N, C-alpha and C positions, 0 to 999 in steps of 0.2 A: 786413753787406752782402747784396745780393741778386744772385746770379750767374745769367746766362743763357748759353746757347750758341746760335750761329746760323751760317748760311752766307751768303755774299755772292752777288751776281748773277754775278760772274766765276766763282766756284767752281761754281755751278749750271750755267752754260753749258759749262764745260770738263769737267763730270762728275767733278771731283775730290772725294774725300771728305775735305775739309779744313774745319775748324771754327774759328770765332772764339769767344772767351770774353769776356764783358763784364759790367760792373757796372751794374745798373739805377739810373738817377739821377732818373728821373721816370716817369710812366705810359707815356710814348711814346718815351723816349730811353735809350740805353745808352752808357756810356763804354767804348770798345773797348780792352781790355787786350792784345790779341793782338800788335799790331805791335811792342811792346817785348819780346815773347817770341820770336816767330817770324813774320816778316812774311807768309809765305805761308799761315799758318794752321796748325792743329794736327790731327793724326790723332785718331781716336777713342781710341786707346790713349794718345797723348801728353796728351790733355786730362785723363786720370785723375790726372795728377800735380798738376793745379791743385786737386784735392780732397784731396791728401795734406797733412795738417797739418804733417808733419815737413819739408816743402819750404819752409815759411814763405812761401807764396804770398799769403795774405790780407793780412798787414800791409803789404808793399810795394804791393799792389794798392790798399789803402785810401789810402796816401800818394799814389799816382799819381792817383787820382780827385780827392783833395782839392787837388792841385796845379793842376787845371784845364787841364792841357796835353795830355790824351789826346784823340784824335778822338772826336767824339760822333756816334752813329749813330741815325737814326730807325728805329724798329722796323718801320715800314711799308715801308722800303727793303730789308729783309733777310728771310730765311726762318728763323724760329725752329726750333731743334732741341730735343729733350729736353735738359735741363740737363746730364745725363750721357748722351751719345749712345749709348754702348755699355758699360754697366756689366758687370763680369765676372760678377756675380750679382744676381738679383732674388729676394729671399726674402720670403715672405708669411706672415702669422700669421692663422690662422682662429679664428673664435669668440672674439674677444678683447674684445668690448664686453659688459658685463653686460646691458644692455638688449636687445642683439641675441641673446644666448643665450636670454633669456626669450622673445623673439619666435619663435625657432627651436624652442623646446620641447626644447632639448638640455641636457645636464648641463654644469655649469661645469667647464672643463678643469682638470686638476691640474698641467699643464705646457703651455707654448706648443705649439699645433698648427702644424706647419710644412709648407709646400709651396713650390714655386718656379715661376718663369716663365722663358722663354728670352729672349735678347736681341732676337730678332725680334719680341717683343711690344711693344717700346718704341715709343711714339708721342709726338710733341710736342703742345703746346697748339695748337689750331686744325687739327691733322691729323685726318683722318677715322678713326673706328673702323670697321673693315671687318667686316661680318656674314659669318661663314664659311659655306661651302656645307654643307648638311646640318644646320644648327641653326636652330630657330625660337624658342629661348628664351634669348636673349642678355640678360644682366642687368648691372646697375651696382652698384658698391660704392665709396662715397667713403671715402678712407683718408688718414691722416697717414703720410707716408713719412719714414724716417730715412736720411740719407746718411752713410756711414761715412767717417771722416777719417784713419785710420791702421790699419796692420795690427794685428789683434786675435786673439789665441789664448790661451785659458785665462785670461782676465782676471778680476779680482775685481770684485764688484758695485760696491763703493765707487769704483772707478776707471773704470767703464763709460762715463760721460759724457765722459771725456777722449778717447774714440775716435769721438765724433760730430762731423761737420763741420757739419751743418745739417739742414733740414727742407724738405719740398715736398709739394704736393698730389699725390694718386695716385688713379687709378680702377682698381680690381681688376675689370676686365670679365670676365664668366664666362658660358660657354655651359652653362646648367643641364642641358639634355637630355643633353649629352655627359658632364658632370660626374657626374650621378646614374646614367646608364646604365653608366658604366665602373666604378663602385664605388670610384674614386679620382679625384683632382682634376686630374691633370697635363694631359690633353688639353683638357678644358673650360676650363681657366684659361690655356692657353698658345697660343691661336690668335694669328695675326699681329695686331698693333696692340692687344692686350688688356692693355697696361700703359702707358696714357698717364700722364705725370707732368710737372709744371712749373706755371706757365711758368718759374718761377725756383726756385733753392735759396736759402733764407735761412740765414745763419750763426747759430750758437747764441746769439750776443749779441743777435740780433733777436727771438728767441723765448725769453723768459726762463723760461717754464714750459710745456713741451709737454704737460703733463697738465691744462691748464685752458684749452682752446681750443674755441670753437664750431666745429662741423664740419657742413656741409650739402651735400646733393646736390639739384640741380634738373634736371628733365626738361622741356624746352620751356618753361622759366620757372616751372614748378610745383614747389614744394618737396616732395621725396619723403623725404629724410632730414634730420633736424635734431637734433643731440645735442651732446655735449661730450666731449672726450678725458679728462675726469675719470672716465668710465665704463670706461676701459681696465682689464682684469683684470690683465694683465701690463704693467707700465710699461716705458718705454724702457730704463732700466738693466738691468732683469731680462731683457728680450729679448736685448740685446746680450751680456750675461754668459752667458746660456743657450746662445745660438748659438755663441759662441766656444769652448765646451767641445768641440765636434765639428767645427766648420767654421772655417777661417781666413778671417776677414773682411778685406777689402782696401779701400783708398781708392776711393771711387766706388760701392761696393756699395750697393744700395737694399734697405731693409727696410720693407715695408708692414705697418703695425701692426694692421690689422683694421678692420672696418666697423661702424657703428651700425645700429639697426633702420631699417626702411623699404625694404629691398631689394625688387626686383620680384617674385621668386618667392614671397615670404611674404605678399604682398598678396592681398586677396580682392575682385575677381578679380585674378589675377597681371598684372603689367605688365612687358612685355619691350620691348627696343629694336627700332626699325624704321627703315627707310630714311627719311632726312630729319629724324630726331630731332636734338636738340641737348642734349648733356650738359654740366653745369657742376658742378665740385667747388670749393667755397669753404671754406677753413679760415682762421680768424682770424689775420691777419698774413701770410698766404701768398698773397694774391691769389686769382685765379680760374683754374682749369684748364677750358678750353672745347674740346669736341670734337664735331663733327657726326658723324652716323652714316650710313654708306653701305653699300648692298647690293653694292658692288664696281664 
C-alpha cells in the first residue's frame, strides 16, 4: 500500500494540528482511513502508531480499502503533509553510494557515517524549500529513505528487514557553506524545510528489492542525478542493524540512506538552489517528490 498524510480544509481553518492518513488508490485519489480510527483526525504523535507493524494497522487498512466503503478524497481538495508529519528521529547516512564517493574523492567508509536532522526540517511534497538567511550554497541530494516499523534495539542483521515499514523519496537539502565552514554537518543539514520526503510511503511488499531502484534528481526539469540503489555501500539491513546497536529505533523514524553522484557542489561550475527553482526526486516505484524553492 501507499500511505499519505494530509490535513483537511476544516483543520486548516481551525488551526488544529490534526492529520488524516489515507491509502493512495489512484494518481489523484486517496481512500481516507482516518474516520474509522478517530473522526477528528490524529495528532502527529498518534499517527506514528499507524507505522507500528505491531499494531497491525496495514492489514485492516488493506481490507477496508478493498471493501470500497471508505470515503474517497481528491488530493486537490486537501493539503498533503509529509507521510510521517513529525518523526521522532531523522537519521541520515553520508557517503553511501560508491559512485558518489568516487565523485567526492573521498575514501570508502569502513562503517556508516551518521548525522541527523531535526523534526523542523520536515517538509511535504509541494511545500517550498526555504533558503536560509546567510547561505548562498544550498544543495540537493536525492535519497531513498527507510521508514522504521517497530522498535529496534541490538537487532541481528538477518532480522533487520522485519523492522522496516516501507520506503519513500527524500531530499537531503544541505547548506554547503555552513556545512563546510563548521567542520561538522549539523547546522548545514538541519535548516528548516531541509528534509522534504514523500509524497507517500510504500510498504515493503510494494518494493521487493530496495537495492535495485533507479534514483533521479531533476532541477527545473533537467536531470542532475541518475543512478541506482545497487550502488549503496551499506545496504538497508546493514544500516538498520548498525544503528540499532547504539540508538533505539522507533516506528515512524526516517533513515535517509545516502545520495548518488551529481550533487551541486561537486559540479564544475557548482550548481546551487535559488529562488523559483523546482526540485524533483524520483525513485522507481515511489512516485515523485516535488518541492519549489523559495527565498522566504
